[in-house]
N, C-alpha and C positions, 0 to 999 in steps of 0.2 A: 504493500500500500504506499509506504513511504517513497519507494522507488518511483511509483506511478505519479505521485504528487510532485516529486522532484523533477521529472520529465515535463509535466504540465507547466511547472513554474518556469522552466527553461524556455519552453515554447512560447509562453506569454511574454517573457522579457524579450525574446527575439523579435516578436510581433511589434512590441512597443518600440524597440530600437529602429526597426524598419520604417515605422510611421513617422518617427521624429526625424530621421535622416531624410525621408522623402520630403518633409516639410521644409527642412533647412536648405536642401539643395534645389527646391522649387522644381522638382522633376515633374514630367507628365504622368497623369494617371494611366496605369496599364489598362484600365477599363476602357479608355478612349480609343486605343488601338490605332491612332492617327499620327503619323510623322509630322514635325513642324513644317516640312515642305508641302504638306497636303492641307495646311490651314489656309483659309480665305479671309479676305477683308471686304467689307462693303462700306462705301462712303455715300450717304443719303443727303441729297440737297432738296429741300422743300421750298417751292417758289409759288407766289400768287399767280393764279390763272391769268388775270388781266394785266397786272403791272409788272410781273416777273420779279418782284421784290422778295428777299428771303423772308420766310415766316417760320413761326414756332409750330410744330405739328407733333401729334403723338405717333410713335412707331412701335409696332409689334412684328416680331420675326417668329414664325412657327414652322415646324416640319410640315411638309406637303403630304396630305393624307389622301389625295385623289378624290374620288366621288364621296368618300366618307367625311369629307371636310378637313379643315386644318388639324394637324396633329399637336404634339406637345409644343408649348411656347417656349423659345430659348432666350428671348430678350424682349424687353419693354423699356422704352425711354422717350426723350423728346429732342427734336432738333433745336439747335441754338437760336435764340430770338433774334440775334443780330446777324449772324452769318447763314442761318437756315440749314446748317450742316450738322451731321452726326456720323461718327465712324464706329462701326462694330468690328472688332478684331477677333482673330483666332476662332473662326467658324469652321466647324467640321465639314468634310465633303458631303454633298447630298443635294436634295431638291427642297426648296423652302417656299413659303408664301409669305410676302411682306405686306402688312396693313399700315397705311398711313391715314390718319385722321385729322380733319379740321372741323367742318361742320359735320361731316359724316365720313365713315371709313371707305376707302377704296383699297383694292388688293391687286397684287401682281405675283405671278409664280416666277421664282428665280432659281436657275440651275447652277449650282456651284460643283461642277464635276469636270470642267476642262482645265486647260493649262493656264488660264488667265486667273490669277490669285488675288487681284485687286480690281473691283469694279465700282463704277460710279452710277448711282441711280438718281436721276433727276425726275422730280414729279411736280408738275404745275397743278395746284389744287384749287377748286372752286370753293368759295365761302358760302355754300348752299345748305339746304336741309339734308339730313341723313339719307332720306330716301331717294334724292336726286343727285347725290354727291358724284362728281366726275373728276377725271385727272388725265393729264397727258403725261406719258412716260418716255423717258430716254435712258438706255442702259448702254455704257460704253466702258471699255478697258481703261485703266489708269496707267499711264506711263510715268513711272517714278522719276524720270529724268525730264519731264515736261516743264517748260518755262513759259511764263506769260508776260506780256508787255503792258506796262502801266505808264501812261502818258499824262503829263501835267501841262495845263495851259493856264498861265498866270496873267491876270489883267487887273486894272483898276476899276473903280466904280463906273467909269464911263466906258467900260469894256475895251480899253486901249491896252495892248500888250505891254507887260514890264519886262525889259530886258535886263539880264544880269541879276535876276532874283535867285537867291540860294535855296535849292530844294534838297532836303535830306530825306532819303527813303532807305529803310533798313539800315545797312551799314555802309551805304554809298551816299555821295553828294555830288551835285552838279548845278551849274548856273544855266538859266534859261537863255534862249537865243533871241534874235531880234523879233521874233513872233511871240515871245513869251513862252516857249515850249521847251520841254525836256522829257526824255523817256529813260526808263529802266526796264531790265528783264530779271525776273526772279522765279523760282519754283513756286508751286501752289502753297499758299499759307496766309497768315495775317501779319501785317507789317504796320509799323508806325511811320508817319511822315511829318515834316515840318517845313514850312515855306516862310522865308524872311527876306527882307530887302534892306541893304545898308548902302546908302549913297557913297560914292567914291569922290574924294576931293574935299573941297571947301563945303562944310555942313551949312554955311550960311545960306539961307533960302532954299536949301534941299528939301524935297518932299519926304517925309517920313511915314512908313506904313506900319500898321500893326501886324505882327507875325501871327501864324495860325498853325495848329497841328492837329492831327486826327489819326485814324487807322483805316486801313483798306484791306479787304479780303481778296486775294488773287485766286480765282478758280476759272478765270477766262480773261482775255485782254480787256483792260479798262482805261477809261479817260477821266481824269479828275480835273474839274474846272474850279480854279482858285481865284476868288476875288479879294484883293487887298484893299483895306480901307485906310485912308489917311488918318494918322493919329489925331485924336482930340477934335476932329471935325466931322468924320464920316461914320462914326460908330465902330462896329466890330467887323473884322474880316470874315469871310465865309468860303464854303466850298461845296460843290456838288459832285456825286459820283462815288464817294467813299462811304464809310460808315461813321457813326457817332464816336465820340471820344471813349465811350465804353468799350472795354477790351472785347474783341469779337472772337474769342477762342472757341473752338468747336468742342463738342462733347465726344469723348472717346470711351468706348466700352470694350473691356477685355474679358473674353470668355475663358478665363484661365483656371488652373488647378489649385491656386495658392490657398484660397478660402477653404476648400474641402481638406486640404492637407492640414491646415492649422486646426480646424475642428476635429479632425481625426486624431491628431496628436494629443489635443487636450482631453478627448474622450479616453484615449489610451492611458494617459497619466492618471485620470480619475479612476479608472478600473484598477490600475496598479495600487493606488492609495487604499482603495477599498479592500483589495486582496491582502495587502500588507497588515491593514488593521485586523482583519479577521484572523490572521496567523498569530497576532500577539495576545 
């Protein structure tokens, strides 16, 4: 009897050790049976049907159940209010149905079984009643090396171009040309910018403008129209085409194993403590 108890104790300790090591190493659950290279990523962009401006929308991702309807839900969340985006990472290979809701839910079947491991889903949503909800869809692969152009046009209140205005975008800076224009190229993402104009030479009689800053999310080529106001006489400077000064970071969801490992390890420690107490 003592020998059997001793063997059981050893097996229990080994089980606890394996769970703790799996948590500390962040390894993948053997139940998943999917290599990292077979994981998929979805980037969802929700836009208004009419204005094409980013909107906040509810997103559900479920396994596709065919004629029996959607299967188990694997994710629920919201697109970012400013950028309209949400990214779901570490999705297993398979066929899913995505539900996006504004006034009512619309759905689309998504197949994640090919060699394209990052897809962008753009949904133009109507702000209507649930029974009449509609959407336009576009699904495209995401090129991780894709860059987009952001162009600035800087003018005064009279819409005259301002030459030699300093535009800082991301980690780069450049001055505008005679037409008040300057351009940059960056990968997809959210960036801050600042536009300022400092007159060169004698400041006596020089026109001083109020600087302005903001953020812009690059998911396509964009043009930012900046209007600089003269200091103390024309109010505040303004711009069109970017986002507000609120940070426009997108929501990212990772369907990982870390939480399961942590809970399993805690449960194993609790079991060990109970077992130890009973022995005493």
